[in-house]
DONUMAR-847774 format. One record per residue (C-alpha): z, y, x; residue in three letters; chain. Coordinates in nm, 4 decimals. Example, Ala and Ser with C-alpha at 12.3 -4.5 7.8 and 13.67 -1.06 7.14 Angstrom:
<pts>
- 0.7800	-0.4500	1.2300	Ala	A;
- 0.7140	-0.1060	1.3670	Ser	A;
</pts>
This chain:
<pts>
- -0.1516	8.1369	10.9611	Met	A;
- -0.1932	7.9830	10.6259	Arg	A;
- 0.1193	8.1337	10.4964	Asn	A;
- 0.0105	8.4655	10.6476	Leu	A;
- -0.3278	8.4379	10.4669	Asn	A;
- -0.1395	8.3461	10.1201	Arg	A;
- 0.0783	8.6394	10.1236	Leu	A;
- -0.2063	8.8843	10.2170	Val	A;
- -0.4167	8.7453	9.9398	Leu	A;
- -0.1414	8.7632	9.6812	Leu	A;
- -0.0536	9.1222	9.8092	Ala	A;
- -0.4096	9.2198	9.7547	Ala	A;
- -0.3913	9.0817	9.3997	Ile	A;
- -0.0808	9.2427	9.2957	Ala	A;
- -0.2433	9.5650	9.4485	Phe	A;
- -0.5499	9.5216	9.2303	Leu	A;
- -0.3320	9.4842	8.9134	Ala	A;
- 0.0291	9.5345	8.9758	Pro	A;
- 0.0943	9.5065	8.6138	Ser	A;
- -0.1333	9.2355	8.5681	Ala	A;
- 0.0056	8.9441	8.7986	Ile	A;
- 0.3495	8.9644	8.6584	Ala	A;
- 0.2041	8.9960	8.2953	Gln	A;
- 0.3541	8.8264	8.0089	Ser	A;
- 0.1890	8.9863	7.6897	Pro	A;
- 0.4168	9.2169	7.5169	Val	A;
- 0.2146	9.1431	7.2032	Lys	A;
- 0.1566	8.7614	7.1036	Lys	A;
- -0.0503	8.6142	6.8335	Ala	A;
- 0.1278	8.4317	6.5624	Glu	A;
- 0.0070	8.0840	6.5098	Val	A;
- 0.0764	8.0565	6.1194	Lys	A;
- 0.0426	7.7187	5.9504	Pro	A;
- -0.3328	7.6403	5.8605	Gly	A;
- -0.4337	7.9078	6.1227	Ala	A;
- -0.7859	7.9212	6.1984	Arg	A;
- -0.8770	7.9838	6.6054	Ile	A;
- -1.2038	8.0547	6.7337	Ala	A;
- -1.2606	8.0323	7.1140	Ile	A;
- -1.5453	8.2052	7.2402	Val	A;
- -1.6909	8.2497	7.6051	Gly	A;
- -1.9842	8.1584	7.8200	Asp	A;
- -2.0755	7.7991	7.9759	Ser	A;
- -1.7222	7.7812	8.1097	Ile	A;
- -1.5949	7.7803	7.7474	Thr	A;
- -1.9202	7.5588	7.6495	Glu	A;
- -1.7700	7.2897	7.9176	Gln	A;
- -1.5651	7.2445	7.6191	Lys	A;
- -1.2568	7.1580	7.8610	Leu	A;
- -0.9680	7.4368	7.8429	Tyr	A;
- -1.0612	7.4776	7.4441	Ser	A;
- -1.0394	7.1183	7.4118	Arg	A;
- -0.7005	7.1218	7.5770	Phe	A;
- -0.5951	7.4187	7.3431	Ile	A;
- -0.6952	7.2099	7.0407	Glu	A;
- -0.5532	6.8976	7.1330	Ser	A;
- -0.2166	7.0575	7.2386	Tyr	A;
- -0.1855	7.2313	6.8930	Leu	A;
- -0.2793	6.9272	6.7364	Thr	A;
- -0.0302	6.7017	6.9284	Ala	A;
- 0.2353	6.9110	7.0149	Cys	A;
- 0.2674	7.1127	6.6727	Tyr	A;
- 0.1053	6.8894	6.4203	Pro	A;
- 0.3051	7.0844	6.1476	Glu	A;
- 0.0948	7.3599	6.1822	Leu	A;
- -0.2236	7.1956	6.0718	Asn	A;
- -0.4250	7.4430	6.3232	Val	A;
- -0.8076	7.4570	6.2923	Arg	A;
- -1.0015	7.5068	6.6148	Val	A;
- -1.3802	7.6036	6.6581	Phe	A;
- -1.5360	7.6571	6.9975	Gln	A;
- -1.8227	7.9100	7.0265	Phe	A;
- -1.9154	7.8833	7.4041	Gly	A;
- -2.2507	7.9558	7.5041	Trp	A;
- -2.4076	7.8949	7.8416	Ser	A;
- -2.5259	8.1692	8.0422	Gly	A;
- -2.3893	8.4326	7.7746	Glu	A;
- -2.2395	8.7644	7.8622	Thr	A;
- -2.0132	9.0027	7.5930	Ala	A;
- -2.3580	9.1606	7.4818	Gly	A;
- -2.5149	8.8333	7.4397	Gly	A;
- -2.1963	8.7187	7.1991	Phe	A;
- -2.2103	9.0782	7.0165	Leu	A;
- -2.5606	9.0041	6.8960	Ser	A;
- -2.4652	8.6898	6.7339	Arg	A;
- -2.0959	8.7022	6.6171	Met	A;
- -2.1774	8.8143	6.2507	Asp	A;
- -2.4172	8.5338	6.1870	Asn	A;
- -2.2160	8.2605	6.4173	Asp	A;
- -1.8347	8.3466	6.4537	Leu	A;
- -1.7721	8.5779	6.1346	Leu	A;
- -1.8341	8.2971	5.8540	Pro	A;
- -1.5555	8.0983	6.0435	Phe	A;
- -1.3189	8.3535	5.8842	Lys	A;
- -1.0954	8.3156	6.2194	Pro	A;
- -0.7401	8.4334	6.2239	Asp	A;
- -0.7225	8.4304	6.5890	Ile	A;
- -1.0108	8.4841	6.8186	Val	A;
- -1.0038	8.4019	7.2121	Thr	A;
- -1.2248	8.5866	7.4316	Leu	A;
- -1.3409	8.4988	7.7805	Cys	A;
- -1.6345	8.7059	7.9248	Tyr	A;
- -1.7085	8.8531	8.2542	Gly	A;
- -1.8533	8.5780	8.4944	Met	A;
- -2.1906	8.6481	8.3969	Asn	A;
- -2.1312	9.0195	8.3061	Asp	A;
- -2.0430	9.0961	8.6897	Gly	A;
- -2.3908	8.9865	8.7882	Gly	A;
- -2.2456	8.8005	9.0863	Tyr	A;
- -2.2330	9.1236	9.2701	Ala	A;
- -2.0392	9.4059	9.3984	Pro	A;
- -1.8607	9.5991	9.1183	Phe	A;
- -2.0486	9.9284	9.0130	Ser	A;
- -1.9664	10.1722	8.7506	Lys	A;
- -2.2946	10.0565	8.5502	Ala	A;
- -2.1630	9.6833	8.5763	Thr	A;
- -1.8046	9.7961	8.4327	Gly	A;
- -1.9826	9.9974	8.1320	Glu	A;
- -2.2355	9.7314	8.0719	Arg	A;
- -1.9400	9.4854	8.0096	Phe	A;
- -1.6741	9.7235	7.8628	Glu	A;
- -1.9533	9.8587	7.5540	Lys	A;
- -1.9827	9.5181	7.4107	Pro	A;
- -1.6583	9.4018	7.4273	Leu	A;
- -1.4887	9.6987	7.2832	Arg	A;
- -1.7334	9.6497	6.9870	Glu	A;
- -1.6566	9.2762	6.9512	Ile	A;
- -1.2910	9.3361	6.9325	Val	A;
- -1.3483	9.6064	6.6976	Lys	A;
- -1.5383	9.3893	6.4607	Lys	A;
- -1.3034	9.0816	6.4715	Ala	A;
- -1.0166	9.3186	6.4016	Lys	A;
- -1.1732	9.4557	6.1221	Ala	A;
- -1.2705	9.0976	5.9984	Ala	A;
- -0.8624	9.0537	6.0016	Gly	A;
- -0.8347	8.8387	6.3240	Ala	A;
- -0.6069	8.9115	6.6238	Thr	A;
- -0.8002	8.9121	6.9318	Val	A;
- -0.6531	8.7332	7.2327	Val	A;
- -0.8928	8.9623	7.5063	Val	A;
- -0.8952	8.7345	7.8096	Gly	A;
- -1.0062	8.8281	8.1386	Ser	A;
- -1.2796	8.6343	8.3287	Pro	A;
- -1.1578	8.3584	8.5449	Gly	A;
- -1.2125	8.3323	8.9218	Ala	A;
- -1.4527	8.1993	9.1719	Val	A;
- -1.3447	7.9520	9.4382	Asp	A;
- -1.2446	8.0982	9.7613	Gln	A;
- -1.4090	7.7965	9.9771	Tyr	A;
- -1.6737	7.6572	9.7415	Phe	A;
- -1.8335	7.9595	9.5462	Phe	A;
- -2.1015	8.0336	9.8725	Asp	A;
- -2.2717	7.7103	9.9325	Lys	A;
- -2.4476	7.8852	10.2211	Gln	A;
- -2.1382	7.9314	10.4249	Lys	A;
- -2.0813	7.7773	10.7350	Ser	A;
- -1.7286	7.6611	10.6549	Gly	A;
- -1.3902	7.8548	10.5924	Gly	A;
- -1.3320	8.1285	10.2925	Lys	A;
- -1.6072	8.2730	10.1592	Ser	A;
- -1.6787	8.6562	10.1982	Pro	A;
- -1.9026	8.6316	9.8990	Lys	A;
- -1.6167	8.4985	9.7021	Ala	A;
- -1.3825	8.7486	9.8384	Glu	A;
- -1.6611	8.9977	9.6991	Met	A;
- -1.7033	8.8537	9.3610	Tyr	A;
- -1.3215	8.7958	9.2935	Asn	A;
- -1.2907	9.1787	9.3582	Gly	A;
- -1.5318	9.2397	9.0828	Thr	A;
- -1.4060	9.0083	8.8397	Leu	A;
- -1.0819	9.1776	8.9088	Ala	A;
- -1.2138	9.5015	8.8052	Lys	A;
- -1.3418	9.3287	8.4888	Leu	A;
- -1.0023	9.1848	8.4255	Arg	A;
- -0.8428	9.5270	8.4245	Asp	A;
- -1.1294	9.6658	8.1599	Ile	A;
- -1.0194	9.3673	7.9623	Ser	A;
- -0.6328	9.4514	7.9884	Met	A;
- -0.7379	9.7910	7.8893	Ser	A;
- -0.9309	9.7015	7.5821	Ile	A;
- -0.6640	9.4740	7.4707	Ala	A;
- -0.3913	9.7694	7.5183	Lys	A;
- -0.5874	10.0165	7.3409	Asp	A;
- -0.6377	9.7988	7.0301	Asn	A;
- -0.2689	9.6587	7.0606	Glu	A;
- -0.4178	9.2994	7.0916	Met	A;
- -0.2582	9.0231	7.3332	Pro	A;
- -0.4206	8.9990	7.6736	Phe	A;
- -0.5017	8.6526	7.8719	Ala	A;
- -0.4774	8.7065	8.2441	Asn	A;
- -0.7061	8.4188	8.3309	Val	A;
- -0.8404	8.5683	8.6591	His	A;
- -0.4797	8.6083	8.8192	Asp	A;
- -0.3537	8.2559	8.6677	Thr	A;
- -0.6307	8.0882	8.8394	Met	A;
- -0.6215	8.2845	9.1655	Thr	A;
- -0.2608	8.2561	9.2482	Val	A;
- -0.2719	7.8597	9.1684	Ala	A;
- -0.5794	7.8427	9.3390	Met	A;
- -0.4123	7.9878	9.6655	Val	A;
- -0.0888	7.7736	9.6493	Lys	A;
- -0.2872	7.4538	9.5551	Ala	A;
- -0.5141	7.4774	9.8545	Gln	A;
- -0.2504	7.5782	10.0944	Glu	A;
- -0.0819	7.2311	10.0072	Thr	A;
- -0.3859	6.9900	9.9066	Leu	A;
- -0.6201	7.1510	10.1458	Gly	A;
- -0.9689	7.3286	10.1609	Asp	A;
- -1.1677	7.0721	9.9810	Lys	A;
- -0.9400	7.1048	9.6815	Tyr	A;
- -1.1668	7.3128	9.4416	Tyr	A;
- -0.9928	7.5047	9.1669	Val	A;
- -1.2842	7.7012	9.0310	Cys	A;
- -1.5312	7.3868	9.0487	Gly	A;
- -1.7231	7.2311	9.2975	Ala	A;
- -1.9964	7.4779	9.2471	Asp	A;
- -1.7344	7.7512	9.2641	Gly	A;
- -1.7308	7.9006	8.9221	Phe	A;
- -1.7312	7.6190	8.6910	His	A;
- -1.3643	7.4816	8.6830	Pro	A;
- -1.3139	7.1179	8.6708	Ala	A;
- -1.0230	6.9835	8.4490	Ala	A;
- -0.7662	7.1239	8.6750	Asn	A;
- -0.8719	7.4917	8.6700	Gly	A;
- -0.9632	7.4526	8.3097	Gln	A;
- -0.6079	7.3426	8.2376	Leu	A;
- -0.5094	7.6910	8.3887	Leu	A;
- -0.7439	7.8736	8.1750	Met	A;
- -0.5719	7.6791	7.8706	Ala	A;
- -0.2244	7.7897	7.9968	Phe	A;
- -0.3384	8.1632	8.0530	Ala	A;
- -0.4648	8.1887	7.6699	Phe	A;
- -0.1395	7.9780	7.5460	Met	A;
- 0.0831	8.2419	7.7072	Arg	A;
- -0.0674	8.4839	7.4615	Ser	A;
- 0.0358	8.2647	7.1485	Leu	A;
- 0.3835	8.2504	6.9869	Gln	A;
- 0.4704	7.8795	7.0905	Leu	A;
- 0.8031	7.7936	7.2586	Asp	A;
- 0.6848	7.5042	7.4233	Gly	A;
- 0.9953	7.2819	7.2812	Asn	A;
- 0.8185	6.9679	7.1932	Leu	A;
- 1.1708	6.8172	7.0711	Gly	A;
- 1.4573	6.6047	7.2487	Ser	A;
- 1.6747	6.2934	7.2588	Val	A;
- 2.0256	6.3466	7.2872	Gln	A;
- 2.2588	6.0356	7.4122	Leu	A;
- 2.6104	6.0457	7.4142	Asp	A;
- 2.6751	5.7271	7.6292	Met	A;
- 2.9186	5.4904	7.4636	Gly	A;
- 2.9087	5.6702	7.1172	Ser	A;
- 2.5444	5.7339	6.9529	Asp	A;
- 2.1842	5.8967	7.0003	Ala	A;
- 2.0016	6.1853	6.8168	Lys	A;
- 1.6715	6.2774	6.8045	Gly	A;
- 1.4979	6.6300	6.7188	Ala	A;
- 1.1903	6.8003	6.6693	Gly	A;
- 0.9631	6.5151	6.5680	Gly	A;
- 1.1551	6.2359	6.7544	His	A;
- 1.3755	6.0318	6.5000	Lys	A;
- 1.6036	5.7625	6.6818	Val	A;
- 1.6032	5.4386	6.4994	Leu	A;
- 1.8530	5.2676	6.6669	Ser	A;
- 2.0910	5.2815	7.0139	Glu	A;
- 2.2787	5.0452	7.1859	Lys	A;
- 2.4154	5.0314	7.5365	Asp	A;
- 2.1919	5.3191	7.6234	Gly	A;
- 1.8740	5.1721	7.4884	Thr	A;
- 1.7213	5.4012	7.2491	Ile	A;
- 1.4574	5.2898	7.0257	Glu	A;
- 1.2647	5.6017	6.8883	Ile	A;
- 0.9997	5.7123	6.6524	Glu	A;
- 0.7698	6.0072	6.7452	Ser	A;
- 0.5449	6.2187	6.5462	Thr	A;
- 0.5196	6.4738	6.8280	Arg	A;
- 0.3341	6.3805	7.1630	Phe	A;
- 0.3630	6.6073	7.4527	Pro	A;
- 0.0594	6.7075	7.6446	Phe	A;
- -0.0585	6.3980	7.8571	Ala	A;
- -0.2186	6.4829	8.2090	Phe	A;
- -0.5364	6.2930	8.3557	Ser	A;
- -0.6023	6.1984	8.7151	Gly	A;
- -0.3362	6.1669	9.0203	Asp	A;
- -0.1856	6.4279	9.2097	Asp	A;
- -0.4826	6.5174	9.4293	Lys	A;
- -0.7648	6.4891	9.1976	Asp	A;
- -0.8905	6.8147	9.1109	Pro	A;
- -1.1318	6.6349	8.8219	Asn	A;
- -0.7824	6.5531	8.6394	Gly	A;
- -0.5470	6.7909	8.5344	Thr	A;
- -0.2329	6.6547	8.6705	Arg	A;
- -0.2623	6.7605	9.0287	Ser	A;
- -0.2636	7.1467	8.9408	Ile	A;
- 0.0875	7.1239	8.7544	Thr	A;
- 0.2734	7.1323	9.0715	Ala	A;
- 0.1148	7.4987	9.1242	Phe	A;
- 0.1979	7.6604	8.7814	Thr	A;
- 0.4730	7.6474	8.5029	Ser	A;
- 0.2993	7.4557	8.2404	Phe	A;
- 0.5283	7.1988	8.1754	Asn	A;
- 0.8281	7.4405	8.1927	Glu	A;
- 0.6695	7.6868	7.9419	Glu	A;
- 0.4626	7.4690	7.7145	Phe	A;
- 0.5585	7.0660	7.7834	Asn	A;
- 0.9218	7.0185	7.7144	Arg	A;
- 1.0288	6.6976	7.5776	Phe	A;
- 1.3932	6.6802	7.6933	Thr	A;
- 1.6332	6.3836	7.7592	Leu	A;
- 2.0249	6.4860	7.7578	Leu	A;
- 2.2785	6.2489	7.8335	Val	A;
- 2.6731	6.3054	7.7979	Ser	A;
- 2.9836	6.1391	7.8825	Asn	A;
- 2.7872	5.9073	8.1824	Ala	A;
- 3.0312	5.7206	8.3908	Lys	A;
- 2.8249	5.6913	8.6744	Ser	A;
- 2.7022	5.9708	8.9103	Asp	A;
- 2.3389	5.8465	8.9215	Lys	A;
- 2.1503	5.6925	8.6154	Leu	A;
- 1.8425	5.5082	8.5745	Ser	A;
- 1.6242	5.5997	8.2945	Val	A;
- 1.3139	5.3718	8.1993	Thr	A;
- 1.0433	5.4713	7.9706	Trp	A;
- 0.7668	5.2676	7.9122	Gly	A;
- 0.6547	5.1124	8.2690	Lys	A;
- 0.8190	5.4008	8.4750	Glu	A;
- 1.1825	5.4151	8.5801	Ser	A;
- 1.3233	5.7239	8.7602	Lys	A;
- 1.6615	5.7897	8.9080	Ile	A;
- 1.8675	6.1251	8.7972	Phe	A;
- 2.1961	6.2575	8.8683	Thr	A;
- 2.4750	6.2859	8.5860	Lys	A;
- 2.4514	6.6465	8.6208	Ala	A;
- 2.0554	6.6538	8.5955	Glu	A;
- 2.0844	6.4679	8.2421	Leu	A;
- 2.3732	6.6497	8.1378	Gln	A;
- 2.1487	6.9667	8.1674	Lys	A;
- 1.8580	6.7998	8.0415	Gly	A;
- 1.5618	6.6337	8.1949	Val	A;
- 1.1992	6.7233	8.0813	Asn	A;
- 1.0564	6.3749	8.0297	Leu	A;
- 0.6917	6.4827	7.9924	Ala	A;
- 0.7025	6.6406	8.3487	Ala	A;
- 0.9118	6.3342	8.5118	Ala	A;
- 0.7016	6.0625	8.3913	Phe	A;
- 0.3249	6.0379	8.4867	Ala	A;
- 0.2596	5.7628	8.2284	Asn	A;
- 0.4651	5.7208	7.9391	His	A;
- 0.4440	5.5345	7.5796	Pro	A;
- 0.3212	5.8681	7.4026	Leu	A;
- 0.0409	5.9114	7.6630	Ser	A;
- -0.1999	5.6896	7.4460	Ala	A;
- -0.1310	5.8637	7.1477	Ala	A;
- -0.2198	6.2030	7.3037	Phe	A;
- -0.5313	6.0829	7.4487	Gln	A;
- -0.6368	5.9423	7.0853	Lys	A;
- -0.5983	6.2939	6.9758	Val	A;
- -0.8052	6.4440	7.2682	Asp	A;
- -1.0831	6.1703	7.2172	Ala	A;
- -1.1043	6.3146	6.8731	Ala	A;
- -1.1154	6.6634	6.9675	Val	A;
- -1.3699	6.6418	7.2128	Ala	A;
- -1.5934	6.4862	6.9286	Asp	A;
- -1.4954	6.7641	6.6929	His	A;
- -1.6198	7.0229	6.9598	Gln	A;
- -1.9229	6.8397	7.0939	Asn	A;
- -2.0447	6.8599	6.7138	Phe	A;
- -1.9371	7.2375	6.6722	Gln	A;
- -2.1570	7.3026	7.0067	Thr	A;
- -2.4808	7.1304	6.8364	Phe	A;
- -2.4047	7.2990	6.5001	Met	A;
- -2.3684	7.6685	6.6480	Ile	A;
- -2.6536	7.6659	6.9017	Lys	A;
- -2.9049	7.4072	6.7669	Ser	A;
- -2.8794	7.5041	6.3833	Val	A;
- -2.6435	7.8110	6.2824	Ile	A;
- -2.7729	8.0585	6.5209	Thr	A;
- -3.1601	7.9972	6.4549	Gln	A;
- -3.0919	8.1150	6.1111	His	A;
- -3.1347	8.4805	6.2108	Arg	A;
- -3.4792	8.4185	6.3389	Gly	A;
- -3.6006	8.2217	6.0582	Ile	A;
- -3.4816	8.4741	5.8190	Leu	A;
- -3.6475	8.7527	6.0368	Ala	A;
- -3.9845	8.5932	6.0572	Met	A;
- -3.9629	8.5009	5.6601	Thr	A;
- -3.8716	8.8450	5.5821	Gln	A;
- -3.5784	8.7211	5.3734	Gly	A;
- -3.7636	8.4672	5.1540	Asp	A;
- -3.4774	8.4066	4.8828	Pro	A;
- -3.5620	8.0317	4.8640	Glu	A;
- -3.5713	7.9784	5.2348	Ile	A;
- -3.2300	8.1804	5.2485	Ala	A;
- -3.0704	7.9562	4.9944	Lys	A;
- -3.2081	7.6814	5.1616	Ala	A;
- -3.0336	7.7981	5.4992	Leu	A;
- -2.7176	7.8752	5.3166	Glu	A;
- -2.6941	7.4924	5.1736	Thr	A;
- -2.7503	7.3660	5.5554	Val	A;
- -2.4581	7.6163	5.6714	Arg	A;
- -2.2453	7.4818	5.4141	Asp	A;
- -2.3065	7.0916	5.4584	Arg	A;
- -2.2623	7.1468	5.8468	Leu	A;
- -1.8947	7.3193	5.7541	Trp	A;
- -1.8406	7.0223	5.5517	Met	A;
- -1.8982	6.7949	5.8165	Asn	A;
- -1.7010	6.9917	6.0834	Asp	A;
- -1.4115	6.9328	5.8040	Ala	A;
- -1.4495	6.5890	5.8272	Lys	A;
- -1.4052	6.5788	6.1945	Arg	A;
- -1.1035	6.8098	6.1397	Tyr	A;
- -0.9720	6.5238	5.9283	Asp	A;
- -1.0637	6.2790	6.1745	Ala	A;
- -0.8455	6.4469	6.4500	Val	A;
- -0.5546	6.5025	6.2022	Arg	A;
- -0.5821	6.1340	6.1211	Ala	A;
- -0.4682	6.0572	6.4866	Thr	A;
- -0.1237	6.1746	6.4424	Ile	A;
- 0.0516	5.8658	6.3571	Lys	A;
- 0.4366	5.7784	6.4588	Pro	A;
- 0.4297	5.5919	6.7832	Val	A;
- 0.7835	5.3656	6.8377	Lys	A;
- 0.8716	5.3517	7.1891	His	A;
- 1.1940	5.2855	7.3769	Thr	A;
- 1.4006	5.4780	7.6224	Ile	A;
- 1.6749	5.2944	7.8567	Val	A;
- 1.9496	5.4733	8.0187	Val	A;
- 2.1789	5.2627	8.2722	Ala	A;
- 2.3767	5.2751	8.5982	Lys	A;
- 2.1268	5.3177	8.8771	Ala	A;
- 2.1752	5.0095	9.1042	Glu	A;
</pts>
């Protein structure tokens, strides 16, 4: 019955948007060195999880790009709400790339209507138009999804009819988002289907109590937020190749892509790395961690490849030890290449990534305070004082000082990228 339900839901998703479900954006945003990326959305964005994952990933996995990220999440916001503040809050950041994720609140938590669609579409089109005019590439994201089991707290058990209804509304808003992206020749991030498909797969395997779209049904925990980051990352020009180590048994070893081999002897390779793969949190069943959802998405395959290749092995099975963990692989697997970032849950580069992530969390916490508590209030102050030039000058000074403080936190994030020495041992399996 579970398999039948899964097939029915997947077929329904495909029917709602046959081009969206398999969508891989034709246009992608080029992430140039020094790019400034603005991550915009409602309370789900203000949770500072998917935005943090994106910044941490870009910092640790592509340190050479020196990307600067700013999150503009605002609890309870709609597309129309952001439109009213984007000139004051967003445009002074001078973003090269803007990611948008609205629709959860715009849908009104009710069945879709023509008025709902118009109320969402008009301001979203204007946001894209204004950001485009300012020189930014806009990744138009769809809204996410609500959890098929957790969205309706009044239900007696099983799947929620209310969730089915509202996911239908969100799917309509997804189609509008996709249309706006197409009309403006901008990238589209299919957040809705990315979350929905993974939710069906994960709950089929891990059970009904494994929430993907949050314990409240619509604010995702770390697992669902990783899916959101994944959807947006697919709309950026990132190849996901985070380097490699190549070992020729009995000969030598070479590193590439931010991984320098310092020495090699009898299969023991000492490496210095300045690029760290994404490190997951939690166990393989914890919805509040990121690791548990990786089995139901291709995040590792697409964006998190740190590869070990072994040639001329004399044994059909080999043991690979990286840090405190050891795994057995076949000669053929290692000859083809093994993704260490996926195979090893905890590894010597995990702590380095976590340091980056902690600094990013501090960075984005400051940004929420900076925008919501100070800068956005300038509009009202100037209106009430009728543009008093002295007050305007003072507010400009405050704004400049806040941007300087944000820059210091950016520097603190960058300072966490320090070379890490570690060892990989390849030996005949016992």
